[in-house]
N, C-alpha and C positions, 0 to 999 in steps of 0.2 A: 504494500500500500504506500503510495506517495502522499506524505502528509502535506496539507495545504499550508500556505503562509500564515503567520501568526494572526494577521488581521483579516483574513479571508473568511468571513462569517458564513457566507453561503456554502463554500466548499466544506467547511466544518460540519454544517448541518447535513449535507449530503453524506459525508463519511459516517456520521453518527447514525443517521437513519438506515443507511445500507448495512452498516455493521450490526446494529440492533436487530434488523430484520433477519440477517443471517443467523445470529445467535438464537433468535426465537425459532427459526426453522429447524436447525440441527438439534436444539435442545440437548446439547452435550457439552463437551469440554471445548473451551475457546481459548486457545493459546495466543497471546499477544506479546508485544515488545517487552523485554526484560523478563520473559519466562513466567509472567503471571497467568494463572489459570482460573477461570470461573466455571464452577460446576453446577449442574442442575439447571432449573429454570432461572433465567436472568430477567430481572425487571429493568425497565428503561432507566429508572433513576440510578440503579447500580452501574449500568453501562456508561451513563454520563459521568458519574463520579470516577470511574476507571479512566475515561478519557482525560479528565481533569488531572488525575494523578500522573498519567503517562506523558501527556502532551502539554500540560499546563493550560488546558482549556477550562474556562469558568462554566460550570453547568448552569448557572443562573442565566448567562447569555444564551446558551444553547436552547433553553426552554422558552425563550421569549417568542420564538416563531412556533406557533402551535400547529398551523397547517397552511398550505398555500397550494391552490389547485386551479386549473383552467377548465371551463365548461363550454360545451357547444350550445349556442343559443337556439339553434333550430331543433335539435333533438332533445335538449335538456339533459344530456348525459355528460358525466365527467370524462374529460379526455386524459388528464394526467396530473400528477403532482409536479410542481416546479419549484426550484429555488428562487429566492427573491430577485436575484440578478438576471433572471430570464422573464420577469413580468412584462417589461416594456416590449420585449421581442414577441411574447405570446399575444399581446394586445394588438400586434400588427396583423395577426391572422384574422380573416373575416369571420363574423358570426360567433365570436367567443366573448366570454367574460371571466374575470378572475375573482376568486374569493380568498382573501388573506385573513387569517386569524392570528392575533397577537395577544400576549399576556404581559402587561406591565413593561412595555418596551422602553429602552433607554434612548438618549438623544441620538447616539450614533445610528442606531437601527432606524429610528424615525426619519433621519436624514436620508438614509438609503431608500426607504419607502417613498419619501417625497420625490426623490430623483426618478424612481421607476414609474410613478403614477403622475408626475407633474403637478403635485399638490400645492395649494396656496400656503404661504408661510404661516398665516394665522390658524389655518386648520391643523397644521402639524404641531404648532405650539400648544394649542388647546388639547389636542389628542394625547399629548404626552403628559399633561397635568391632570391629576385626579382632584377630587373634592370640588367639583363644579356643580352648579345647579342644573336641573334638567332643562334642556333647550333644544331648539332646532334652528340652525343657521343655513343660509344659502350663500354659496360662493360661486358665482357663475353657474355652471351646470353641476355643481357638487353640493350635496347636502351633508351637514355635520350634525349628528344627533347625540345627545347625552341623556342616558337613562340611569336612574338609580335602581339597584338590584337588591334583593333580600333573599335570604335562605336560612333554613334552620340547621344548626350544627348542634346536635344533641338537644338540649332544652333551651338553647340560646339562639336568638336571631342575629345574624351577621349581615352587615350592609356592605355593598360594593357599588361599582359603577361600570357601565358599559358605554363605550363611545363607538359610534358607527360613522364611517365615511363612505358615502354612497355616490357613485358616478354612473354615467350611462352604461359603462362596460366593466365596472368593478364594484366590489364592496369590501371594506376593511372593518372587521370587528375587533375591538380592543377592550380587554377586560382589566379592571383595576380592583384590587381588594378582594373581598370574599365572594365575588360573583362566581356562579357555577359555570363549569365548562360547557361549551356549545358543541361538543362532539356529537351529542345525541341529535341536536338540531341539524347539523351537517349530514348525519347519517339519514335522518328522515327526509331531508330535502333531496338527497341523492337517490333515494328510493321512490321519488315522485317526479320523474322527468317531465310529466305533462304540465306540472306547475313551474318547473325550473326553466321552461322555455320563456317564461316571463322575466327572467334575468334577475339582476340584483335587487329589484323591487320586491320580488317574492321572498328572497332571502331575508331582507329587512323585516318583512311581515312575520316570517317564521321566528326570527330572533325576538321581536317584540312580544309575540304570543308566548314564547318560552319564558321571558322575563315576567310577564303578568301571571302566568301559571304558577311560578315559584313564590308569588306573594300569598297564595291561598293557604299553604301550611302555616305561614307566619301569622296570618290573620286568625286562623283557627286556634293557634297556640295562645294568642292573646285573649281570645274569647273564653277559653277554658281556664 
């Protein structure tokens, strides 16, 4: 394996995802640099920590990019997962849109996202900051939405935020704080290509629906 340069985040993500997928497939011994061996079932967090130990990669940075995929607007089907540095290239393809999911991204990552999507400075600045009021802003043909989220953790309610940047051919979901993962939302959307043909607007609707649904257990907990 050729290790990527220290600052090449996209290449690191590819290496970690490919390596983790390989480990999950073989479910056996995985020998890596310096003779370290991982036995049995390997969890993604363990693999990230191993990369940190061997290569000096920060697992916090590696987990900021939750998912990034390109979809066909005509069929509603997922075409492929892509690294961030191929977003602008993928958007040059006709009848496609990109869904990028982030979790508490840092400034450097948001600057890379801005370059790939051509985002306004104010959108990027707000998306990076948590603790904002719910709002909807329009910047040319891009919407910026802030939603407060809630979820039950044990017997306590935890609050978070979700920021969504919506364009004609892309949607970026950004989670801050205790907001719940949108993996189930993405899975549900990908199993409903008839609705995915409506593009990023349908994805925003699905995310907002998920956010609202997660309020019901919190409301019921306060009632009881």
